[in-house]
C-alpha positions in Angstrom: 0.0 0.0 0.0 1.6 3.3 -1.1 2.5 6.0 1.4 0.5 9.2 1.1 2.4 12.5 1.2 0.8 15.8 1.5 2.4 18.4 -0.7 1.2 22.0 -0.9 -2.3 21.6 0.4 -4.4 24.6 -0.5 -8.0 25.5 0.3 -9.2 28.1 -2.2 -12.4 29.0 -0.5 -12.2 32.6 0.8 -14.4 33.8 3.7 -15.0 37.3 4.5 -15.2 37.6 2.8 -16.4 37.0 2.4 -15.4 40.3 1.1 -17.3 42.4 -1.1 -20.8 41.5 -2.2 -21.1 38.9 0.5 -19.1 36.4 -1.5 -17.9 33.3 0.3 -15.4 32.1 -2.3 -13.6 33.3 -5.4 -11.7 31.7 -8.2 -9.4 33.6 -10.6 -10.1 33.9 -14.3 -8.5 31.1 -16.3 -7.4 31.4 -19.9 -8.9 29.2 -22.5 -5.6 27.4 -23.1 -2.7 26.4 -20.9 0.1 29.0 -21.2 3.8 28.2 -21.4 4.4 29.6 -17.9 1.6 27.5 -16.3 2.7 25.2 -13.4 3.0 21.5 -13.9 0.0 20.8 -11.8 -3.0 23.2 -11.2 -6.7 22.7 -10.7 -9.6 25.1 -10.8 -13.3 24.9 -10.1 -16.1 27.2 -11.1 -18.2 28.5 -9.6 -16.9 28.1 -6.1 -20.2 28.2 -4.1 -24.0 27.8 -4.3 -26.6 29.4 -2.1 -29.4 26.7 -1.9 -31.8 29.2 -0.3 -34.7 27.7 1.7 -34.6 23.9 2.0 -37.6 21.7 2.7 -37.1 18.6 4.9 -37.5 15.4 2.7 -36.7 17.2 -0.5 -33.8 16.8 -3.0 -31.8 19.6 -4.5 -29.4 19.3 -7.4 -26.7 21.3 -9.1 -23.4 21.2 -10.9 -20.0 22.8 -11.1 -16.9 22.4 -13.4 -13.5 21.1 -12.6 -10.6 22.1 -14.8 -7.0 21.1 -15.3 -5.2 24.4 -15.8 -1.7 22.9 -15.5 0.6 21.2 -18.0 0.4 17.6 -16.6 -2.5 15.1 -16.4 -3.7 14.4 -12.9 -6.3 12.3 -11.1 -8.9 13.8 -8.7 -11.1 12.5 -5.9 -14.1 14.0 -4.2 -14.9 14.1 -0.5 -17.3 16.1 1.7 -16.5 18.4 4.7 -18.3 20.6 7.1 -17.9 24.3 6.8 -18.0 27.0 9.5 -16.5 30.4 10.1 -14.1 31.1 12.9 -13.4 34.4 14.6 -14.6 37.9 13.7 -12.5 37.8 10.5 -14.3 34.7 9.3 -11.5 32.2 8.8 -12.7 29.0 7.2 -13.0 25.8 9.2 -13.4 22.6 7.2 -13.0 20.2 10.2 -15.4 21.1 13.0 -18.8 19.5 13.0 -21.8 21.3 14.5 -25.5 21.2 14.2 -25.1 23.7 11.3 -22.8 21.4 9.2 -25.0 18.2 8.9 -25.4 19.0 5.2 -22.0 17.5 4.5 -23.6 14.1 5.2 -26.5 14.8 2.8 -24.4 15.4 -0.3 -23.7 12.9 -3.1 -22.0 13.3 -6.5 -22.2 11.4 -9.8 -18.4 11.0 -10.0 -16.3 10.5 -6.9 -13.0 10.3 -8.9 -11.6 10.7 -12.3 -8.7 12.0 -14.5 -8.1 15.2 -16.4 -5.6 15.9 -19.2 -4.0 19.3 -19.5 -6.7 21.9 -20.3 -9.3 19.2 -19.7 -12.6 19.8 -17.9 -15.5 17.8 -16.4 -18.9 18.8 -15.0 -19.6 17.4 -11.6 -23.2 16.9 -10.7 -24.3 16.8 -7.1 -27.5 16.1 -5.1 -28.4 17.3 -1.6 -31.0 15.0 0.1 -32.5 16.8 3.1 -33.7 14.3 5.7 -37.4 14.4 6.6 -36.4 14.9 10.3 -33.8 17.7 9.6 -34.0 20.4 12.2 -34.7 24.0 11.1 -31.8 26.4 10.7 -28.7 27.1 8.6 -26.6 24.4 7.0 -23.1 24.8 5.4 -20.8 22.2 3.9 -18.2 21.8 1.2 -17.6 19.4 -1.7 -13.8 19.0 -1.6 -12.0 18.2 -4.8 -8.5 16.9 -4.3 -5.9 16.7 -7.1 -3.6 13.7 -6.8 -0.6 12.6 -8.8 2.2 10.1 -8.6 5.6 11.2 -7.3 8.1 10.5 -10.1 10.9 9.6 -7.6 9.2 6.8 -5.7 5.8 6.3 -7.3 3.9 7.1 -4.2 0.7 9.2 -4.3 1.1 12.9 -3.4 -1.6 15.5 -2.9 -1.0 18.7 -4.9 -4.0 20.9 -4.1 -7.5 20.8 -2.6 -10.3 23.1 -3.5 -13.7 23.5 -1.9 -17.2 24.1 -3.5 -19.3 25.6 -0.8 -23.0 24.7 -0.3 -25.2 26.5 2.2 -28.9 27.1 2.9 -31.6 27.4 5.5 -33.7 24.4 6.4 -37.4 25.4 7.0 -38.7 24.5 10.4 -38.3 26.0 13.9 -36.1 29.1 13.1 -35.0 32.2 14.9 -34.1 35.4 13.2 -32.3 37.7 15.7 -29.1 39.7 15.5 -27.2 42.5 17.2 -24.9 45.4 16.0 -22.2 45.3 18.6 -20.1 48.1 17.2 -20.6 50.8 14.7 -17.7 53.2 14.6 -16.5 56.1 12.5 -13.2 57.8 13.5 -13.2 61.6 14.3 -9.7 62.2 13.1 -7.6 60.7 10.3 -4.1 61.6 9.1 -4.6 60.0 5.7 -7.5 58.8 3.5 -9.5 56.7 3.1 -12.4 57.4 5.4 -13.2 54.1 7.0 -16.3 52.9 9.0 -15.9 49.8 11.1 -18.5 47.5 12.6 -19.1 44.2 14.4 -22.3 42.3 14.1 -23.6 39.2 15.8 -26.1 36.6 14.5 -27.9 35.3 17.6 -30.5 33.4 15.5 -30.2 29.9 13.9 -30.4 30.9 10.2 -27.8 32.6 8.0 -28.5 36.1 6.9 -26.9 39.1 5.2 -25.8 42.2 7.1 -25.8 45.4 5.1 -23.5 48.4 5.4 -24.1 51.9 4.0 -21.6 54.8 4.1 -22.6 58.4 3.3 -20.2 61.3 3.2 -21.3 65.0 3.2 -19.3 68.3 3.0 -19.3 70.2 6.3 -21.8 72.9 5.1 -23.9 70.9 2.7 -26.3 68.0 2.6 -25.3 67.0 -0.9 -23.4 63.7 -0.8 -19.9 63.5 -2.1 -19.9 59.7 -1.6 -22.5 57.1 -1.0 -23.1 53.4 -1.6 -26.8 53.6 -0.9 -27.8 52.2 -4.3 -25.5 49.2 -3.8 -24.7 48.7 -0.1 -22.0 46.3 0.9 -23.2 43.1 2.5 -21.8 40.1 4.2 -23.2 36.6 5.0 -23.4 36.1 8.7 -23.8 32.5 9.9 -25.6 31.6 13.2 -23.9 32.1 16.5 -21.0 34.1 15.0 -19.7 37.6 15.1 -18.3 39.3 12.0 -16.1 42.4 11.6 -16.4 44.6 8.6 -14.7 47.7 7.1 -16.3 50.0 4.6 -14.2 52.7 2.9 -14.4 55.9 0.8 -11.2 55.4 -1.2 -11.6 58.7 -3.1 -11.3 60.9 0.0 -9.0 63.9 -0.3 -5.9 64.5 1.8 -7.4 67.4 3.7 -11.0 68.2 4.7 -13.8 68.1 7.2 -16.8 65.9 6.4 -20.0 64.7 8.0 -20.0 60.9 7.8 -22.9 58.5 8.5 -22.6 54.7 8.6 -25.7 52.5 8.8 -25.4 48.8 9.7 -28.3 46.4 9.6 -28.8 42.7 10.5 -32.3 41.3 10.5 -34.5 44.1 12.0 -31.6 45.5 14.1 -30.3 48.8 12.6 -27.6 51.1 13.9 -26.7 54.5 12.7 -23.5 56.5 13.6 -22.8 60.1 12.5 -19.5 61.8 13.1 -17.6 64.9 11.9 -14.4 63.5 10.5 -11.2 65.6 10.2 -8.8 64.6 7.4 -5.5 66.2 8.1 -2.0 65.1 7.0 0.5 64.9 9.9 2.8 67.5 8.2 -0.1 70.0 8.0 -0.9 69.4 11.7 2.8 70.2 12.5 2.5 73.4 10.5 -0.6 74.4 12.5 1.1 73.7 15.8 4.1 75.6 14.7 1.9 78.6 13.6 0.1 78.6 16.9 3.4 78.5 18.7 4.8 81.4 16.7 1.6 83.5 17.3 1.8 82.8 21.1 5.5 83.6 21.1 4.8 86.8 19.3 2.1 87.9 21.7 4.2 87.0 24.7 7.2 88.9 23.3 5.1 92.0 22.6 3.7 91.8 26.1 7.2 91.6 27.6 8.4 94.5 25.4 5.6 96.7 26.4 6.2 96.0 30.1 9.8 96.9 29.8 9.0 100.1 27.9 6.4 101.1 30.6 
């Protein structure tokens, strides 16, 4: 029986993401053909996630995604299933811990559990999610793991080159709770450099996943006409049950110097928090100039007072 050696294990499922647009995973664009500078072994999957929405106990849900060989060499692949959860306020991915919200990993099946792909080859993997009739209500999240394997040329043993995850998540209908809290909603009063940044921390205290939304509005000091807003397309993040998530929202086009009225609105479920602040943007060199100018004025006034006293 050959020895298994793990070489370069990578999980390409990003969480925070989950950055921008509430995305839980991302895969880079892949050219139609394998380029000369491509690595010997490389695998890609697209898309990288699927929101199954509301799931009914006793029902089956199906879908598909594509596996591609974007390297120069042929490889074999195998499929497995793993729980998915988010750890910490920065939402680091955890593919090992099993909770009541990760049972979906046991409900997934695929039409092909292994196969081979030539260079620039591709295959469509079809999956089914069979929700048990006694499944409890609430969020579920799991991952279909696709592992690329190849033979080591030196000793012929199997080595693992890379592992990717295709995320599946949804809410099972049943006894559900939709509650959340905005724990922090902050806008700084003073900044030495742009951008203007609003930070927040939200907590999902319910048992279903939801999206928290974040709006940032910036006004000039003496006007109600917005110089920046994302109201038409607010940022959002997916928040899983019993987790807290940190977020930053930025106005990248802020000038180096100015005074602005800034309003940040954060919402999760029916909980909404609004923070408004006057924000001073002032480069540190400009602050030193102001301090120096104040010092010179004070020095001049004191010097004049001393001179008058001597002349009296």
